[in-house]
LUMMI-420097 format. One record per residue: x negated, y, z of N, C-alpha, C in turn; residue in one letter. Coordinates in nm, 3 decimals, decimal comma. Atoms other than C-alpha are relative to their C-alpha. Layout:
# residues N
> n_east  n_north  n_up  ca_east  ca_north  ca_up  c_east  c_north  c_up  type
> X  Y  Z  X  Y  Z  X  Y  Z  a
...
# end
This chain:
# residues 127
> n_east  n_north  n_up  ca_east  ca_north  ca_up  c_east  c_north  c_up  type
> -0,114  -0,057  -0,068  -10,675  9,751  10,947  0,125  -0,084  -0,019  m
> -0,122  0,075  0,027  -10,406  9,538  10,782  -0,025  -0,149  0,009  f
> 0,010  0,146  -0,001  -10,343  9,171  10,843  0,079  -0,060  -0,114  s
> -0,083  0,051  0,109  -10,069  9,124  10,582  0,103  0,106  -0,039  h
> -0,113  -0,082  0,042  -9,785  9,287  10,391  0,115  -0,094  -0,027  m
> -0,118  0,081  0,027  -9,430  9,157  10,369  0,109  0,090  -0,055  m
> -0,117  -0,068  0,053  -9,134  9,266  10,160  0,120  -0,093  0,014  v
> -0,122  0,078  -0,007  -8,774  9,156  10,184  0,053  -0,033  -0,138  g
> -0,061  0,041  0,126  -8,584  8,975  9,913  0,140  -0,055  0,026  s
> -0,135  0,057  -0,004  -8,220  8,889  9,849  0,010  -0,128  -0,081  n
> 0,002  0,120  0,084  -8,319  8,603  9,616  -0,144  -0,052  -0,005  d
> 0,137  0,051  -0,013  -8,632  8,408  9,713  -0,048  -0,068  -0,128  i
> 0,041  0,068  0,123  -8,634  8,195  9,396  -0,035  0,102  -0,109  a
> 0,027  -0,106  0,098  -8,617  8,508  9,176  -0,133  0,069  0,034  r
> 0,124  -0,064  -0,042  -8,895  8,668  9,381  -0,120  -0,089  -0,026  s
> 0,112  0,093  0,024  -9,111  8,356  9,351  -0,040  0,003  -0,147  k
> 0,033  -0,006  0,143  -9,087  8,363  8,970  -0,073  0,131  -0,032  a
> 0,061  -0,131  0,025  -9,174  8,735  8,969  -0,142  0,006  0,055  f
> 0,132  -0,015  -0,062  -9,465  8,727  9,214  -0,099  -0,108  -0,043  y
> 0,092  0,101  0,054  -9,610  8,397  9,088  -0,061  0,051  -0,131  d
> 0,051  -0,053  0,128  -9,638  8,558  8,742  -0,091  0,120  0,023  a
> 0,077  -0,121  -0,026  -9,765  8,889  8,881  -0,138  -0,034  0,054  l
> 0,128  0,033  -0,061  -10,038  8,739  9,099  -0,081  -0,098  -0,083  f
> 0,071  0,089  0,092  -10,123  8,476  8,837  -0,093  0,077  -0,092  g
> 0,087  -0,081  0,086  -10,265  8,758  8,623  -0,128  0,041  0,071  t
> 0,118  -0,038  -0,078  -10,512  8,829  8,905  -0,081  -0,121  0,044  l
> 0,068  0,121  -0,040  -10,620  8,468  8,944  0,054  -0,061  0,129  g
> -0,062  0,053  -0,122  -10,393  8,407  9,244  0,080  -0,126  -0,029  g
> -0,078  0,123  0,011  -10,215  8,079  9,307  0,146  0,028  0,029  k
> -0,142  -0,016  -0,033  -9,837  8,036  9,319  0,021  -0,005  0,151  p
> -0,031  -0,003  -0,143  -9,676  8,093  9,658  0,024  -0,139  0,054  a
> -0,052  0,115  -0,071  -9,626  7,824  9,911  0,103  0,054  0,098  f
> -0,104  -0,043  -0,092  -9,325  7,838  10,139  -0,021  -0,063  0,135  q
> 0,012  0,053  -0,135  -9,341  7,804  10,514  0,134  -0,061  0,041  d
> -0,122  0,068  -0,046  -9,077  7,627  10,725  0,120  0,094  0,015  d
> -0,109  -0,098  -0,005  -8,871  7,949  10,736  0,041  0,046  -0,139  k
> -0,034  -0,034  0,138  -8,857  7,972  10,355  -0,070  0,123  -0,054  g
> 0,072  -0,118  0,046  -9,093  8,269  10,331  -0,105  -0,039  -0,104  r
> 0,105  0,020  0,100  -9,321  8,295  10,028  -0,129  0,058  0,054  l
> 0,129  -0,045  -0,050  -9,689  8,325  10,117  -0,102  -0,008  -0,114  i
> 0,106  -0,011  0,099  -9,958  8,442  9,876  -0,128  0,039  0,072  y
> 0,129  -0,034  -0,058  -10,324  8,442  9,979  -0,101  0,009  -0,114  m
> 0,096  -0,020  0,108  -10,594  8,584  9,751  -0,101  0,106  0,044  h
> 0,108  -0,094  -0,031  -10,930  8,755  9,805  0,010  0,059  0,140  n
> -0,007  -0,043  -0,139  -10,875  8,776  10,180  0,129  0,070  0,038  g
> -0,126  -0,067  -0,030  -10,530  8,936  10,154  0,115  -0,099  0,009  g
> -0,122  0,081  -0,012  -10,193  8,793  10,252  0,118  0,089  -0,033  i
> -0,122  -0,069  0,039  -9,869  8,905  10,088  0,114  -0,100  0,016  f
> -0,112  0,091  -0,029  -9,537  8,758  10,199  0,132  0,060  -0,048  m
> -0,135  -0,039  0,040  -9,176  8,769  10,078  0,095  -0,081  0,085  v
> -0,091  0,067  -0,093  -8,892  8,689  10,315  0,141  0,056  -0,012  s
> -0,135  -0,051  -0,023  -8,518  8,711  10,350  -0,005  0,077  0,132  a
> 0,004  -0,076  -0,125  -8,456  8,974  10,620  0,045  -0,085  0,120  p
> -0,028  0,078  -0,121  -8,457  8,821  10,968  0,134  0,039  0,061  i
> -0,126  -0,045  -0,061  -8,157  9,031  11,075  0,124  -0,043  -0,078  d
> -0,113  0,048  0,077  -7,938  8,871  10,806  0,064  0,103  -0,092  g
> -0,053  -0,104  0,088  -7,867  9,203  10,633  -0,072  -0,005  -0,134  k
> 0,062  -0,002  0,132  -7,949  9,273  10,268  -0,137  0,066  0,005  n
> 0,132  -0,061  0,016  -8,308  9,346  10,177  0,015  0,129  -0,080  a
> 0,003  -0,124  0,077  -8,377  9,697  10,053  -0,144  0,051  -0,001  c
> 0,137  -0,051  0,013  -8,687  9,885  9,943  -0,018  0,124  0,088  h
> 0,034  -0,117  -0,081  -8,863  10,156  10,140  -0,006  0,122  -0,092  a
> 0,003  -0,122  0,079  -8,789  10,498  9,995  -0,128  0,076  0,034  n
> 0,129  -0,066  -0,021  -9,131  10,660  9,951  -0,113  -0,097  0,025  g
> 0,103  0,100  -0,024  -9,317  10,336  10,019  -0,054  -0,056  -0,130  g
> 0,064  0,063  0,115  -9,565  10,189  9,771  -0,101  -0,101  0,052  t
> 0,099  0,101  -0,032  -9,769  9,869  9,792  -0,097  -0,004  -0,117  i
> 0,101  -0,006  0,104  -10,095  9,899  9,599  -0,086  -0,126  -0,003  g
> 0,084  0,117  0,021  -10,295  9,610  9,455  -0,122  0,040  -0,082  f
> 0,125  -0,030  0,069  -10,660  9,637  9,348  -0,012  -0,083  -0,127  t
> 0,019  0,065  0,129  -10,725  9,554  8,984  -0,147  0,008  -0,040  m
> 0,140  0,006  0,040  -11,060  9,456  8,832  -0,030  0,083  -0,125  a
> 0,023  -0,071  0,126  -11,011  9,640  8,501  0,131  0,057  -0,052  s
> -0,123  -0,047  0,063  -10,763  9,836  8,290  0,077  -0,115  -0,068  p
> -0,065  0,113  0,067  -10,695  9,514  8,095  0,077  -0,087  0,100  e
> -0,069  0,078  -0,103  -10,609  9,325  8,415  0,124  0,076  0,049  e
> -0,112  -0,084  -0,041  -10,385  9,616  8,518  0,114  -0,011  -0,100  t
> -0,103  0,012  0,104  -10,200  9,600  8,186  0,066  -0,138  0,001  d
> -0,055  0,136  -0,005  -10,158  9,221  8,211  0,092  -0,017  0,121  a
> -0,080  0,003  -0,123  -10,026  9,256  8,568  0,134  0,070  -0,024  w
> -0,121  -0,078  0,029  -9,775  9,523  8,457  0,092  -0,075  -0,096  h
> -0,078  0,074  0,100  -9,663  9,320  8,155  0,067  -0,122  0,063  k
> -0,058  0,118  -0,066  -9,612  9,005  8,364  0,116  0,039  0,091  a
> -0,107  -0,046  -0,087  -9,404  9,202  8,612  0,126  0,034  -0,077  g
> -0,116  -0,037  0,081  -9,175  9,346  8,344  0,064  -0,124  -0,062  v
> -0,052  0,121  0,063  -9,141  9,006  8,174  0,069  -0,094  0,100  e
> -0,058  0,089  -0,101  -9,035  8,844  8,504  0,095  0,073  0,094  h
> -0,108  -0,063  -0,075  -8,760  9,078  8,620  -0,031  0,131  0,066  g
> 0,034  -0,129  -0,057  -8,947  9,388  8,731  0,032  0,113  -0,097  g
> -0,026  -0,118  0,082  -8,900  9,741  8,602  -0,122  0,090  -0,001  s
> 0,109  -0,096  0,012  -9,168  9,974  8,471  0,052  0,135  0,048  s
> -0,040  -0,130  -0,051  -9,152  10,306  8,656  -0,117  0,098  -0,012  i
> 0,099  -0,106  0,011  -9,341  10,635  8,666  -0,042  0,014  -0,146  e
> 0,053  -0,009  0,135  -9,555  10,705  8,360  -0,045  -0,139  -0,045  d
> 0,053  0,128  0,046  -9,670  10,417  8,137  -0,139  -0,025  0,060  p
> 0,134  0,027  -0,051  -9,987  10,239  8,255  -0,104  0,084  -0,073  p
> 0,103  -0,080  0,064  -10,289  10,456  8,195  -0,091  0,070  0,099  g
> 0,100  -0,071  -0,077  -10,573  10,671  8,317  0,061  0,126  0,060  l
> -0,047  -0,119  -0,069  -10,491  10,939  8,575  -0,119  0,058  0,077  r
> 0,103  -0,065  -0,080  -10,716  11,192  8,744  0,065  0,043  0,130  d
> -0,057  -0,032  -0,129  -10,643  11,216  9,114  -0,105  0,052  0,096  g
> 0,088  -0,050  -0,103  -10,795  11,341  9,436  -0,115  -0,094  0,034  g
> 0,103  0,098  -0,028  -11,000  11,021  9,459  -0,079  -0,035  -0,125  f
> 0,072  0,025  0,125  -11,141  11,044  9,105  0,089  -0,070  -0,101  g
> -0,081  0,063  0,105  -11,027  10,876  8,783  0,045  -0,141  0,040  p
> -0,060  0,130  -0,032  -10,795  10,579  8,827  0,087  -0,045  -0,117  m
> -0,092  0,057  0,097  -10,616  10,347  8,587  0,114  -0,060  0,081  y
> -0,115  0,037  -0,083  -10,265  10,299  8,729  0,114  -0,058  -0,081  l
> -0,125  0,052  0,055  -9,951  10,100  8,655  0,097  -0,018  0,116  a
> -0,102  0,009  -0,105  -9,627  10,112  8,855  0,116  -0,088  -0,043  y
> -0,114  0,089  0,021  -9,347  9,857  8,887  0,094  0,008  0,120  l
> -0,090  0,037  -0,109  -9,039  9,791  9,094  0,026  -0,149  -0,016  r
> -0,031  0,143  0,006  -8,992  9,425  9,183  0,152  -0,016  -0,012  d
> -0,144  0,018  0,019  -8,646  9,268  9,136  0,086  0,050  0,117  p
> -0,075  -0,053  -0,115  -8,543  9,390  9,485  -0,022  0,149  0,020  d
> 0,020  -0,144  -0,006  -8,661  9,747  9,422  -0,124  0,047  0,072  g
> 0,123  -0,041  -0,066  -8,994  9,745  9,609  -0,096  0,059  -0,102  n
> 0,092  -0,068  0,091  -9,244  9,985  9,450  -0,141  -0,056  0,015  k
> 0,132  0,060  0,004  -9,574  9,827  9,347  -0,090  0,083  -0,092  l
> 0,097  -0,073  0,082  -9,889  9,986  9,205  -0,121  -0,089  -0,024  c
> 0,127  0,062  0,037  -10,176  9,824  9,018  -0,101  0,112  -0,020  g
> 0,096  -0,110  0,001  -10,487  10,039  9,065  -0,141  -0,051  -0,028  l
> 0,142  0,026  0,031  -10,829  10,017  8,902  -0,075  0,133  0,011  h
> 0,082  -0,121  -0,015  -11,083  10,275  9,017  -0,107  0,000  -0,109  r
> 0,093  -0,014  0,111  -11,282  10,393  8,715  -0,127  0,065  0,053  v
> 0,129  -0,058  -0,042  -11,651  10,455  8,776  -0,026  0,124  -0,084  k
> 0,022  -0,128  0,070  -11,722  10,817  8,692  -0,139  0,010  -0,057  a
# end
């Protein structure tokens, strides 16, 4: 259904340091920049991009929006969360851990990136 996800940033260099560290924990490569200065991350068939807003206004986060990333294990989820906090992100919601939801047990971690976008690391635990 999805071809890619893109978030806005007010500081591309700051976002590159944050997302390079975040995706590095998942085995992803650092971003490359296209001719418009957008950061492009490609990993496991997914594309995630970071861009200054095209309209020239300040980037802001979506209230109620969350971007979820699949994690291979609770340990990978914890490393992802730690890298995000160490590179300018903020830990939000409850601390990383096991939650029981409508889709069964999940190990979750939540962050806000330096521009306020809400991110979730999710590992589905086999019941």
